[in-house]
N, C-alpha and C positions, 0 to 999 in steps of 0.2 A: 364766350366759355360754349355754345351749345356749338357752333360752329366748329370748334377745335374736335371735341367731340365726338358731331360727324363724322369728318375728316378721319378720322381717327378709324373708325368706325369702319367707313368704306377703306378704308388702305387694311386694317384688318382682314376683313373677308376677301378682299384679292386678294392677299397673300395662302388666304386661307384655299382659295380656288386654285392657284397656280401648285402649289403643294400638291392638292389632290388631282388636280388633273394632268399634272407629269407625273404621277406616282403610276409602279410597273406592278399589275396582277401578279401573283405568282400560280403558276400553274400545280394543281392537285398532281400528286402520283396514282401513275394510271400504269398498268398491267395491259398489255397485249397480245395475242395469237393471231397466226395467219398460217393457212399449207399451200400447196403447191397444187395442179390442177391431176386428175386421175392419170396414172400410168400405169400398164399391165403388165404383170409377172411372165418373167421369159417364161413359154412353154404353155401359157392357160390364157382363160379368159377373164383372170382375176385381176379387176381393178383397184386398185387402193388408192389413195393422193399418195404422191410420192414422198412428202416429207413433211413434218410442222416445225416452226419454230414460236417458244414464247419467250417474253419479254418479262420480269417479274422487278417490280421497281421495288427497293428498301428492304431486300432478303436478310434474313437473320443478322445475316456480316453488314448491316450497313450500306449496304454495294447494290447495285445491281443484277442480274444476271439475263443472259440470252442466250435461251437450251434450241439448239435443232438435234432431227433423230428424222433419219431416213425409216418411211414407214413402210418401199414396195422393195421386191427384190425384182427389179426392172432393168437390172446393169447400169442403174445412173448413180452417181452419188448424190447426194441432195446439199445444197446449197443457200445459206441465208445471204441476201445483199441488203446492206444495211449502209442508213446514212447517219454519221452521229454528226449533231449541229455543235454538240462542243467541242468539236474539234475543228468546226469552219464548213463542217458540210461534205467531207471527201468522203468517198463511197469505200467502204469497206467490204470483204467476201468473206465467209466462214465456212470449211466445208467439211461434210460427213461421208469416207470413203470406205469406212467401214462393212455394206453393204445393210439389209433390212436389220431394225430395231437396235442400227448402231446409233450411238448419240453423243454431244461434245455437251459444254456448257463453259460458256467464257464467263468471269467475271470480271463486270467493267467498273467504271468510276467515271458512274458522270453525275454533275451538277446537279444538284436540288433543281426542278421544275423544268431545264433541257429537254428536248426530244431525241429521241430516236427512229428512222421509218425505216421497215422494213418489208421482203418480202421473201419466199420461199419457190424454190428452180431445181430442177434435178438438173444435172450437167455431167460434164465428162472432166474430171480431175486431175486425167493426162496430161490433158491440153489444156484445160481452162476456158473449154468451151462452157457455157450456158446456154440451155433449151429453152430463151426468151419465149414463146409461144405456150410453153406449161409452167412460165410462173403463175403465184398465187396473186392474191391481192395486198399491195401495199396495207400496210397496218401503223400507229403512230405509238409510240411508249415514253410516259414522260416518267421522268425521274424523282 
């Protein structure tokens, strides 16, 4: 009898280890922001970051938001380059083309715990050219 009880305990403990070992931890929602490097306004010595982007996890509507603003009258548009891991890791681009202080917000539907990586760059919206050497740092938000 003792041998059967001991064997049952070992089996139960092994099953528990398998369940615990294969469980994946959910990532906590995480807001994030980043800017691009400094560009200079046309005809001046005034340097400003060319733009900034903010990711808001679980906004008031229960969805996520990605906002991009152009912060410099430098003659360039601002572009947010982002990687959506819930969509297979593809690269997506969002542009703000209205000049300094123009902003745009995208409402995203990202599953809980999924990440989005993004950076902000100046660019030429007409040609789609991105000035990669003036991009800011990549950052990560989590839905």
